C-alpha positions in Angstrom: 44.5 -63.4 -16.5 42.1 -61.4 -14.5 43.0 -60.6 -10.8 39.6 -61.4 -8.9 41.0 -59.5 -5.9 41.5 -56.2 -7.7 38.3 -54.6 -6.7 39.7 -53.6 -3.3 41.9 -51.1 -5.0 39.1 -49.1 -6.8 37.8 -45.8 -5.2 34.4 -45.6 -3.9 31.7 -44.4 -6.4 30.9 -41.6 -4.0 33.1 -39.8 -1.5 32.6 -40.7 2.1 29.0 -41.6 3.3 28.7 -45.2 2.0 26.7 -44.1 -1.1 23.7 -43.0 0.9 21.1 -40.5 -0.6 22.4 -37.6 1.4 26.1 -38.3 0.3 25.0 -38.7 -3.4 23.1 -35.3 -3.3 26.0 -33.6 -1.5 28.3 -35.1 -4.2 26.1 -33.8 -7.2 25.5 -30.4 -5.6 29.3 -29.7 -5.1 29.6 -30.2 -8.8 26.9 -27.6 -9.6 28.2 -24.8 -7.4 30.7 -23.4 -10.1 27.7 -23.4 -12.6 25.3 -21.7 -10.2 27.8 -18.9 -9.5 28.4 -18.5 -13.1 24.5 -18.2 -13.7 24.2 -15.7 -10.8 27.1 -13.5 -12.2 25.5 -13.6 -15.8 22.2 -12.6 -14.4 23.5 -9.8 -12.5 25.7 -8.5 -15.4 22.7 -8.8 -17.8 20.4 -6.8 -15.6 23.2 -4.1 -15.1 23.7 -3.9 -18.8 19.8 -3.7 -19.4 19.4 -6.9 -21.2 16.7 -8.0 -18.7 15.1 -6.9 -15.5 15.9 -8.3 -12.1 14.2 -7.1 -9.1 16.0 -4.8 -6.7 19.0 -4.5 -9.1 19.5 -1.0 -10.4 21.6 -0.1 -13.3 21.5 -0.9 -17.0 20.2 1.3 -19.7 17.5 4.0 -19.0 13.9 3.1 -19.8 12.3 4.6 -22.9 9.3 6.7 -22.3 6.6 8.2 -24.6 4.9 11.3 -23.3 1.5 11.8 -25.1 0.5 15.5 -24.8 2.5 18.3 -23.2 3.7 18.1 -19.6 4.5 21.1 -17.3 7.9 22.6 -17.0 8.1 21.2 -13.5 7.6 17.7 -14.8 10.1 18.1 -17.5 12.7 19.4 -15.0 12.0 16.4 -12.8 12.5 14.1 -15.9 15.7 15.9 -16.8 17.0 15.1 -13.3 16.2 11.4 -13.8 18.2 10.8 -17.1 19.8 7.7 -15.5 16.3 6.1 -15.2 14.5 7.3 -18.3 14.7 8.9 -21.8 11.5 10.5 -23.0 10.1 11.8 -26.1 7.1 14.0 -26.4 4.4 13.4 -29.1 1.0 14.7 -30.0 -1.8 12.3 -29.6 -3.0 12.9 -33.0 0.3 12.0 -34.5 -0.2 8.4 -33.1 -3.4 7.8 -34.8 -1.9 5.4 -37.4 0.1 2.3 -36.6 -0.5 3.2 -32.8 0.2 -0.4 -31.7 3.7 -0.6 -33.4 4.6 3.0 -32.2 3.7 2.4 -28.5 5.6 -0.9 -28.6 8.9 0.8 -28.9 8.6 2.2 -25.3 8.8 0.8 -21.8 6.6 3.5 -20.2 3.7 5.6 -21.6 2.9 8.9 -19.8 -0.4 10.4 -20.9 0.0 14.0 -19.8 -1.8 16.7 -21.6 -1.6 19.1 -18.5 0.1 22.0 -20.6 -2.4 21.9 -23.4 -6.1 22.7 -23.8 -7.1 19.5 -25.6 -7.6 16.3 -23.7 -8.4 14.4 -26.8 -7.1 10.9 -27.5 -8.2 9.1 -30.7 -9.9 5.8 -30.3 -7.0 3.9 -31.9 -4.5 5.3 -29.5 -6.8 4.5 -26.5 -7.3 1.0 -27.6 -3.6 0.7 -28.2 -2.7 1.8 -24.7 -5.2 -0.9 -23.5 -3.3 -3.6 -25.2 0.1 -2.1 -24.4 -0.7 -2.3 -20.5 -2.3 -5.6 -20.6 0.7 -7.2 -22.2 3.1 -5.9 -19.6 3.7 -2.2 -20.4 3.6 0.5 -17.8 1.1 3.7 -17.9 1.2 7.0 -16.1 -1.9 9.2 -16.5 -1.8 12.7 -15.2 -5.0 14.5 -14.1 -7.8 14.6 -16.7 -5.5 13.7 -19.7 -7.2 11.6 -22.5 -10.8 11.9 -21.4 -12.2 13.0 -24.7 -12.5 11.1 -27.9 -12.7 13.2 -31.3 -14.6 10.5 -33.0 -17.2 10.4 -30.0 -17.6 13.8 -28.5 -20.5 12.9 -26.5 -18.5 10.5 -24.4 -16.3 11.7 -21.4 -14.0 9.6 -19.4 -11.4 7.0 -19.5 -13.7 4.0 -19.5 -15.5 5.0 -22.5 -12.4 6.3 -24.4 -10.1 3.2 -23.7 -12.6 0.7 -23.9 -11.3 -0.7 -20.6 -10.8 0.1 -16.9 -7.0 0.3 -17.1 -7.0 3.8 -15.4 -7.3 3.3 -11.8 -9.9 6.1 -11.3 -13.3 6.9 -12.4 -15.0 9.9 -13.8 -18.1 9.7 -11.9 -21.1 12.4 -11.7 -20.8 15.0 -9.2 -23.6 16.2 -7.0 -24.4 18.7 -9.8 -24.3 15.8 -12.4 -21.2 16.8 -14.1 -18.6 14.4 -14.9 -15.8 14.7 -12.1 -13.0 14.8 -14.6 -14.2 18.0 -16.1 -14.5 19.8 -12.7 -11.1 21.2 -11.7 -10.5 22.1 -8.1 -7.6 24.5 -7.2 -6.6 24.1 -3.7 -3.7 24.4 -1.0 -2.9 20.7 -0.2 -0.8 18.2 1.7 0.0 14.9 0.1 -0.2 12.2 2.7 0.9 8.4 2.4 -2.0 6.0 2.3 -0.2 2.8 1.5 2.6 2.4 4.1 4.4 -0.3 2.3 4.6 1.1 -1.2 8.0 2.0 -2.7 6.8 5.2 -4.2 6.2 6.6 -0.8 9.0 4.9 1.1 10.2 7.1 4.0 7.8 9.9 3.0 4.9 10.4 5.5 3.5 13.6 3.8 4.3 16.6 1.7 5.3 19.2 2.9 7.3 17.2 5.7 6.6 19.9 8.2 4.5 22.9 9.0 7.3 25.3 8.1 7.5 24.1 4.4 5.3 25.6 1.7 2.1 23.7 1.1 1.3 22.3 -2.5 -0.7 24.5 -4.7 -2.3 22.2 -7.0 -5.2 21.6 -9.4 -6.9 18.3 -8.9 -10.2 16.6 -10.0 -12.7 15.0 -7.7 -12.4 11.6 -9.3 -13.3 8.2 -7.6 -10.6 5.9 -6.8 -10.9 2.1 -8.1 -7.4 1.0 -7.4 -4.8 0.9 -4.6 -4.5 4.5 -3.1 -0.8 5.1 -2.7 -1.2 8.7 -1.5 -4.1 11.1 -0.8 -4.4 14.9 -1.0 -5.8 16.8 1.9 -7.3 20.2 1.3 -5.9 22.3 3.9 -8.9 24.7 4.0 -11.9 22.3 3.8 -9.9 19.2 5.2 -11.5 17.1 2.5 -9.6 14.3 1.1 -9.0 13.3 -2.7 -7.2 10.5 -4.3 -3.5 11.7 -4.9 -1.7 8.7 -6.3 -3.6 5.7 -7.4 -2.2 2.4 -8.8 -3.9 -0.6 -10.6 -1.8 -3.8 -11.1 -3.0 -5.9 -14.1 -1.8 -9.5 -14.5 1.4 -8.2 -16.4 1.2 -4.4 -16.7 0.8 -1.6 -14.3 -1.1 1.8 -14.4 -0.6 4.8 -12.1 -2.6 7.8 -11.9 -1.4 11.2 -10.6 -4.3 13.6 -9.6 -1.8 16.6 -9.7 1.1 17.7 -11.7 3.8 15.1 -10.7 6.6 17.8 -11.1 5.2 19.3 -8.0 6.8 16.4 -6.0 10.0 15.4 -8.1 11.3 13.0 -5.2 8.2 11.1 -5.4 8.1 11.1 -9.2 11.6 9.8 -9.4 10.7 7.1 -6.8 7.7 6.3 -9.3 10.1 5.8 -12.1 12.3 3.7 -10.0 9.4 1.5 -9.1 8.4 1.1 -12.7 11.9 0.2 -13.7 
């Protein structure tokens, strides 16, 4: 026999609040808190172990970098001091001529740096593969006038013609003497000055050298034209002229950063660049 009066003994469907919307939402949210905590811990642990990237969380496995060309000893020394951020391998551009897409896909960062070699050649297959690498989310660093020539088309000069795209954030424009600016080196005593005051690469750095008592930078640069975000500029101490120093182009997915000088000259800024790309 059913006791019709037994309903008074049942607990309410929701804890206090009379079953209103706010109390129902609070009831379900409290049940989700343990799951949210587990997901946050898993996300941080995965980023630390290098399984995925989470902004502002450092740690994990070092990035894999391929250097195409031959960097200077200063740049190699700066890279060796940042083994916690990057593991690098150096290969000649010609060795990447075949299956370039597959070879580049093994790396997180590609650095095109032919500073320490006479040839600035880059086969068209490598240039086209670099374009695909960056537009699909890869990170590219280009140093000075590396990669401006194409062995299959020696009449062409510049990154736009060689890469088939404008992924490099500077242009090789004609000088007043009608020479391509990326083949006109300028050796100068310089200061590197911050241009983008909110960019992480120059965080806390106003200029290099920091004081007048420190040595100036003695650099080889090129009078290229900027077409990206200028992170830093180079000022010729003698002529007081300004030139692009560090320039960035951010694509939908990937990033491209240009150094108009040997990045090993400013190892702290170079390390900031690697941290930013990580």
